[in-house]
C-alpha positions as CSV (number, residue, x, y, z in Angstrom):
1,M,-20.9,3.5,9.4
2,F,-17.1,3.8,8.8
3,K,-16.4,4.0,12.5
4,E,-18.5,0.9,13.1
5,L,-16.7,-1.0,10.4
6,F,-13.4,0.2,11.8
7,N,-14.3,-1.1,15.3
8,K,-15.4,-4.5,13.9
9,I,-12.0,-4.9,12.1
10,I,-10.1,-4.1,15.3
11,K,-12.0,-6.9,17.1
12,L,-10.9,-9.4,14.5
13,A,-7.3,-9.0,15.8
14,G,-8.2,-11.5,18.5
15,H,-9.8,-14.0,16.2
16,K,-8.2,-17.5,15.9
17,N,-7.8,-16.9,12.2
18,S,-6.5,-13.4,12.6
19,K,-3.5,-13.9,10.4
20,R,-5.6,-15.1,7.5
21,I,-8.0,-12.2,8.1
22,L,-5.0,-9.8,8.0
23,G,-3.8,-11.3,4.7
24,F,-7.3,-10.8,3.3
25,I,-7.8,-7.3,4.6
26,S,-4.3,-6.3,3.2
27,F,-5.3,-7.8,-0.1
28,I,-8.6,-6.1,-0.6
29,E,-7.4,-2.8,0.9
30,S,-5.0,-2.4,-2.1
31,F,-7.9,-2.0,-4.6
32,I,-11.2,-1.3,-2.8
33,F,-11.4,-1.7,1.0
34,P,-11.2,1.6,3.1
35,I,-9.6,0.2,6.3
36,P,-5.8,-0.1,6.3
37,P,-4.1,-3.3,7.5
38,D,-2.4,-1.2,10.3
39,V,-5.6,-1.5,12.3
40,L,-4.9,-5.2,12.6
41,I,-1.1,-5.2,12.6
42,I,-0.8,-3.1,15.8
43,P,-3.1,-5.1,18.1
44,M,-1.9,-8.5,16.6
45,T,1.7,-7.6,17.2
46,I,1.0,-6.4,20.7
47,A,-0.7,-9.7,21.4
48,D,2.2,-11.8,19.9
49,R,5.3,-9.6,19.9
50,Q,7.6,-12.5,19.0
51,R,6.0,-13.0,15.6
52,W,6.1,-9.4,14.4
53,I,8.1,-10.4,11.3
54,K,5.5,-13.0,10.3
55,I,2.7,-10.5,10.8
56,A,4.6,-7.9,8.6
57,V,5.3,-10.5,5.9
58,I,1.6,-11.5,5.7
59,A,0.4,-7.9,5.4
60,T,3.1,-7.1,2.8
61,T,2.3,-10.2,0.7
62,G,-1.4,-9.6,0.8
63,S,-1.0,-5.9,0.0
64,V,1.3,-6.4,-3.0
65,L,-0.9,-9.1,-4.5
66,G,-3.9,-6.9,-4.0
67,A,-2.0,-4.0,-5.7
68,C,-1.4,-6.3,-8.7
69,L,-5.1,-7.0,-8.9
70,G,-5.8,-3.3,-8.7
71,Y,-3.4,-2.8,-11.6
72,F,-5.2,-5.4,-13.6
73,I,-8.5,-3.8,-12.9
74,G,-7.2,-0.5,-14.2
75,Y,-5.5,-2.1,-17.2
76,V,-8.5,-4.2,-18.3
77,F,-11.6,-3.1,-16.6
78,F,-11.1,0.6,-15.8
79,N,-14.4,1.8,-17.3
80,E,-16.4,-1.2,-16.0
81,I,-15.0,-1.4,-12.4
82,G,-12.3,1.1,-11.9
83,V,-14.5,4.2,-12.4
84,K,-17.0,2.8,-9.9
85,I,-14.3,2.4,-7.3
86,F,-13.1,5.9,-7.9
87,E,-16.7,7.2,-7.4
88,L,-16.9,5.4,-4.1
89,Y,-14.0,7.6,-2.9
90,G,-15.6,10.8,-4.3
91,V,-13.6,11.0,-7.5
92,D,-16.1,11.6,-10.3
93,N,-13.8,13.1,-13.0
94,T,-11.3,10.6,-14.3
95,S,-10.6,12.4,-17.6
96,F,-7.2,13.7,-16.2
97,L,-6.0,10.1,-16.4
98,K,-6.0,10.2,-20.2
99,D,-2.5,11.9,-20.2
100,K,-0.4,8.7,-20.2
101,I,3.1,8.7,-18.7
102,S,5.7,8.7,-21.5
103,S,8.8,10.5,-20.3
104,D,11.3,9.4,-17.6
105,G,10.4,12.5,-15.7
106,G,6.7,11.4,-15.8
107,V,7.6,7.9,-14.7
108,F,9.6,9.2,-11.8
109,A,6.9,11.6,-10.7
110,W,4.3,8.9,-10.8
111,A,6.5,6.4,-9.0
112,T,7.1,9.0,-6.2
113,L,3.3,9.6,-5.9
114,L,2.7,5.8,-5.9
115,A,5.4,5.4,-3.2
116,I,3.9,8.1,-1.0
117,A,0.4,6.5,-1.3
118,G,1.9,3.1,-0.5
119,F,3.4,4.5,2.7
120,T,0.8,7.0,3.9
121,P,-3.0,7.3,4.3
122,I,-3.4,8.6,0.7
123,P,-5.8,6.0,-0.9
124,F,-3.3,3.5,-2.3
125,K,-6.1,1.7,-4.2
126,L,-6.7,4.7,-6.4
127,L,-3.0,4.7,-7.4
128,T,-2.9,0.9,-8.1
129,I,-5.9,1.1,-10.4
130,T,-4.7,4.2,-12.1
131,S,-1.2,2.7,-12.6
132,G,-2.9,-0.1,-14.7
133,F,-5.0,2.4,-16.6
134,V,-2.0,4.5,-17.7
135,Q,0.0,1.3,-18.3
136,F,2.7,2.2,-15.8
137,N,5.7,-0.1,-16.0
138,I,4.5,-3.3,-14.2
139,V,8.0,-4.3,-13.0
140,Y,8.6,-0.9,-11.4
141,F,5.1,-0.8,-10.1
142,I,5.7,-4.1,-8.2
143,I,9.1,-2.9,-6.9
144,V,7.7,0.4,-5.6
145,S,4.7,-1.4,-4.0
146,L,6.9,-4.0,-2.4
147,L,9.4,-1.5,-1.0
148,T,6.9,1.0,0.3
149,R,4.2,-1.3,1.7
150,G,6.8,-3.7,3.1
151,S,8.7,-0.9,4.7
152,R,5.6,0.6,6.2
153,F,4.3,-2.6,7.7
154,F,7.7,-3.8,8.9
155,I,8.4,-0.5,10.6
156,I,5.1,-0.6,12.4
157,A,5.4,-4.3,13.4
158,F,9.1,-3.8,14.5
159,L,8.4,-0.9,16.7
160,V,5.4,-2.5,18.4
161,G,7.0,-5.9,18.6
162,N,10.2,-4.6,20.2
163,F,9.0,-1.7,22.3
164,G,5.4,-2.7,23.1
165,P,2.1,-0.9,23.3
166,A,3.7,2.4,24.2
167,M,4.8,2.8,20.6
168,K,1.2,2.9,19.4
169,T,0.7,6.6,20.2
170,I,4.1,7.5,18.7
171,I,3.3,5.6,15.5
172,E,0.0,7.4,15.1
173,K,1.6,10.8,15.6
174,K,5.0,10.5,13.8
175,L,4.6,7.8,11.2
176,L,3.1,10.0,8.5
177,K,6.0,12.5,8.4
178,V,8.7,9.8,8.6
179,S,6.9,7.7,6.0
180,I,6.9,10.4,3.4
181,I,10.6,10.9,3.8
182,I,11.4,7.2,3.7
183,S,9.1,6.6,0.7
184,I,10.8,9.3,-1.4
185,I,14.3,7.9,-0.5
186,L,13.2,4.4,-1.4
187,T,11.7,5.5,-4.7
188,V,14.8,7.4,-5.7
189,F,16.9,4.4,-4.9
190,A,14.6,1.9,-6.7
191,F,14.4,4.2,-9.7
192,F,18.1,4.3,-10.2
193,I,18.4,0.5,-9.6
194,Y,15.7,-0.1,-12.2
195,K,17.4,2.3,-14.8
196,F,20.7,0.6,-14.1
197,L,19.3,-2.9,-14.7
198,E,17.4,-1.6,-17.8
199,N,20.6,-0.3,-19.3
200,F,22.5,-3.4,-18.3
201,M,20.0,-5.7,-20.0
202,Q,20.2,-3.8,-23.3
């Protein structure tokens, strides 16, 4: 079933409304849909390499907006909707989420996990919903989501757009390791920028 859905999504890359479809897939993937936008980004960029920036922007925008909806679901409707989404992904015990993040160390640890999920195959949707449930700082949530999802999609689109189909195999093999390193670096950078602005505004 999953493979069949995967193949159907790939075929949509050639649709006349593929960019709108990409935006929609990127949006719903951030809080419920199992197929990542990469599945569309790669073939769409191969077909139209000159527009790799536009493709990356569409995916990033949709993903961050979807992440905000995921946050809202966790914040307002966790028991009604969030728990059911968790169960779809085999997570039945959500009691561990009761320990809310209170210290700076806790915030940083959560932000790092959120960043890694935003940049890797770890289900990003579970982290967006949980972020709302634990009332993780919304400003930092948006910053981390924008940096990590944007970096991931722009890297993929840039490589395919500038080096062609040959990059597809390299992306599939090497992206995960590189993504984790970059996501941690971006999170550390964003954390210090956020703390600086927080102190500056006081």
